[in-house]
N, C-alpha and C positions, 0 to 999 in steps of 0.2 A: 593466408589472407591472399590472395596475387591483384596487380591492377594498382598497387600503394599508392602511385601518382594522382592517378586517376581518381580514391576513394579519397585521397588529400583534398584535390582541388575541388571537387564534392560539398568534401567536409566545411571548406572554404566558402564555396559557394552560399552556404546554407546560411552560414554565420554573418558574412557578409548581410543577409534581409533580414534577417534579426534586425542584427546594429542599425541598418539603416531604419527600424523603426523604434527608436530609441534609445538602445538597450550599450549598455558598460560593457566592455569586453574584458574577463573577468580569467584569470587560471589560478589553480589550484594545486599542493603539492603531491605529485605521485604517491607516496609514501605517507598512509592516515594513518594518526593512532586508532588501536586495534580496540580498543576499551572504551571509548564512545559507541563506534561502529556496533560493538557485538551487547552493548547496552538499549542502544536502539534496535535491536535489529532479532537479540536471542544470542544465545551459542550456535543456536542452529546454521547461523550467517558464516559460520567455517567451513560449511561444505560445498559452502557458491564460493568461499571467496579466498585468497594470497594470502598465506599469513606469515610471516617471518618476524625476525628478533632482532632486536637492536640494542647495543649495550649501554648506551647512556638512555634513551626514550623507553624501550620492554619491546615490548607486542604493537608490533606496527602491520599494515594488511596496503596490499596495494590497491587502488581507489578503487570500488568495486560502481559507484557513480559519482556524480558534480552536486548533488542535492546537499547532503551534508555541509562537505565544506564553504560553498557557498554562503547558507544557513548561516554559520557561524562565521562568515566573514560579513553578511550583510549586520548581524546582532552587534556584532564588537563594534562596527567602524560605519555601519551606514548609514544613507539621509533616506527620509522618509515623504515622498514614494519612490523606489527602486526597478530597477529595470536592469536584467545583465544576460548575457548572452557566453557562450567560452565555447571552448572547441580542443579535447584532449582524448588521450588514448584511458579506457577502464578497460576492468581485470574482472572475468567471470571465472568459474572454474565447470567445467560440463562434464556430464556423462560419457563414459571412453566409445560407447560408442554416436556420440550424438555428432550431430555436422557445422554445430554453431558456434561460431569464433567467441576463442579463450580473452583472448585482445584487439577489440578492435576501436574507433574513435565513435568520440559519442556528441552531437550538438546542441545545444540546449539555452530556452530562457526562463527566465525566475521573475514574477512579480510581486514584491513588497509593496502592496497597498493597502488601507485601511479606508480611504471612503465609497467604496462600492464594490464588493467582493464579484456581485453580480457579473460587473461589466469586466473585471479584472479576469476571469475563467473566461466569459466571452473570448474578451479579445486571445486570448494564447490562444485555446480551439481555434478562433476562426485565421489567425496568424500559420500556425500549422495546416489548418486546411487549404488556405492558399494557394501555399507554397509546396503541397503534396497531392493536391489532387488530381494535377495536370499525371501524373502516374497513372489515376486512375485505382486507388486504394481504399480502402471501403470502413467511413469510422465507425468507432463504438463510444457510449457512454456508459458511466454509471453514478452510482451515489455511494461511497463506504458508510456517509452522514446516515443516508437513512435506515442502512441496518444496523448502524451505535446510535440510535435514536429509539430504536426500536429495541435492542439489547435491552435499554437501559428503564423502557415500557413493561418490562416486565416484571410480574406481583414474584419475588424470590429472593432470598439474600440478597443480599451485596458482594459476597463473596464467590457469587455463582454465575453474578453478570459479569464480577471481574475475571474472572474463568474464562466465558463465551465471549469479552471483549477481546483478552488475550488471543483469540484463536479465529476472530472474524477471519485471517488472514490462511487457516488451513483447514480448509473446507470439509475434511474427514474429523478431524478432533473436534468441529465445532461442534458435525451432525453427532457425533457420538456423545460429545459432552449432553445437546440438547436430548439425545431416548433416557439416558440415565436419570439426569432432571425429572424427566417426564416419569419416572417409573417405567417407563416402554421397555428399560433392557436392565438386568440387575447390577448391582455395582461388582465390577472386577472379582475374582473370584481371589484374587490376593487380596485385594483389602477387606471383603469381605471377610475370610479368615483373621489378616490383622486386626482387624474391629469384634472381633468376637474372643478375642484372645485378651482386647485390653476393657474388656466388659469387667473382669476380675483386677482392673487396674493398670491404671499407666504402669508405675513402676515395675512390676511383676514382669510387664513385655521388656521393657529395657533390661531389667536384672536377667531375663529367659534368655535377651538373645548372645551373649556370652561379652566377650571381651569389647573394646570398642573401634571401630576401624575406618578412616575416614577423619576429614574434618565435621560432623557436625557433631554438635554437644548434647547429653543427657535433654538437656532443659530446649534444646532444639527439635528433638526427636519427640519429646510432650509433647510440645507447643503443633505440630504438626498433626500429631493423635487425635489431639482436643478438636484443631479442626477440621480431621476426618471426621471421629465423631458427629461434632455440631450439622453438616453435610447430611451425614445418614437420619438424620430424625429432622430435619428439615421436612417443609412438606410441599410434593410434586406443582411442577412447573403444570399448571391448568391447559389438558388438550389444546380448547379453543385457541390458548393462546400462541399454545403450538405452529398449530395451524395455519394462523393468522403470519404468524414470521415466516413459514414454507412459504406461504402466499407470497411475501414478497419475495423472498429469496428467489424462487423460481418466476420471477417477474422477466420477460422477454416484449418487447412491442418498439412501437415506434415512441419519440418522445411524448409527442401531446398524449395519447393511452394514454401511456405508460402512468403522465401526470395522476388524470382523471382516474384509475385503479389504487394509486396511492390516498387521492383525495378520499376515494370510498373508503379506504381500508380507517383511516385515520379514526371515522365512527365507531369500529371494534377496539381502534390502539390511537387514543387524540396522542399519546404522550412523541407520536413521531412528526405531528404537525407543524414545528417548528422548522422540519425537516426539509416539508413539502412545500413548505412557503417559500425558502430562499429556493427549490428548483422552480416554482411559479420567478421569480427573481430573473432567475439564471439563464430558463425560454426565453421570457420578451429581451434580455443582453442577450442572446443568440439573434432573436432573430432583428432585432437593429441594430448587427455585427454583420448582416445580411447574408447570414447559415439558416437554410430548409428546414426548418426544422420539424416539420409536417411528415418530411421523408428519414427523420436524423434516427441511426436505435441505439436502446437504452436496454441496460441488462442491468437486474438488480444486485448480481452476484459479479457485476467485471470486474477485476482487479485485485479478485479477492484474493492470488495465490502468489503475485511479485508485486503489488505496491504497497509495502506495511506502512511505510509512516504517513499515507495519505487518512484524510479525513472526511472527505465531502466529493467533491467531483471528484469524475477520476473519466477518462479517455483514452481513447488508443485509434492509429490509422494501421489499416491490417492490411497486409499484400494479396488482393482479392486472389483464390483459387489456388492459391500458396501454401498450407496449412502447415508444410514443412519450413516457413521461415517466421521467424520471430518477427513482432509486431514493426512496423516503421517505424515508427514514433507511438512515444505514452508522455502522460501527465495527470495530474490533477491537482487539488489541495493541499493543504498542510499545515494548516494553521496553527496544530499541536504540535507540529516540532520547533516549531519558532519559539515555540515559547518552554520546552525541554531545554533548549541550543541556547535562551537569552536569559538563562538565571533568572525567571520569573514573569520578564516582559516579555511582550508577543506582538506578532503583529501578521495579520490577515494574508496568505500567501500562497502560489501559485505558478504552476513550471510543468516543462515536459520537458522531454529528449527525442532528439532525433537519432538513429541510423545510419551514417549515409553510406557505409556498404551496400545496403539493404536497397538505399536511395540508389543509389549505383546501379546495383543490379539490376533494379525493374527499369533504369533508363536505358542502359545498352538492350535491355528485352525491348521497349518497342521504337526501339531506330534499328534494330535487327543487328544489334552488336557490333555496330561502328562507330561507337561512343564509349 
């Protein structure tokens, strides 16, 4: 990455703007314990992060973002409410052919406030909009909470709901599960063969497998086969429910029109009514914060590939006409993360990050490369 001094100056300008709105400046270690991050994101995180080994602390990870360590800090010592801003390097592996940066500065803003979550959502979005709008960026919003509520509304087993919830952020895997749980596609061939063998008894399957290799005990294998058998005889998800879920996932509209569509969908899927009501309160808060909600885009599936700890409102600001660039900024609500890292305590939380190197590139384009 070239022009590092100018990019750092841009980052410092962004952080000063956020600090001027009441945020406390915080910092975190560059090396983070890998076990916490892997527990949160799953083993897939190894493919995207730089992992190393410390002789005393075990597996460590070069900081992939700030949110997790900032949440840990707040849950241990933070006041209520609290606002934080930060600036520092983050590290992400990229494909060999990718032009995206592997190490870059990130500036962020996090709000922990239980008094009015909708107002906090609007506060973060409006601040980002204010500082980024002069660059001609394109905003987009979504709501992972509505998708989660829709999954929890399905009339199916708790295990199937848990599997779908786990893969909300993996659209292909999510679609494959829906196709299987509705009966549109058969069981994978390997699983079907295993279930046929297990019909003669789980003990026979284990005995036929030969010597034990790996870390799973025979009891763990038996429990897994029993769960597969239970799933195989569970009634399919009704096509009508799957169609309603598909309508939600494909929804792309302006915020007001999306809200009206979702309110209509609550007739067929009343379990999403609470999430839709939260969306209504957020629309009102955004309007009070000066956001033109009439033209604000909403995509129900936005954030499903790269925002694994968000569980409510999500947003991004994109470089208009530059699909080759990552989002200029992203953010959203992550209430559940505070509960996981708070040892049972929780507080509503929302935040976002800005990539100063993209802000710098867009500013240079606007000024003809003179700055």
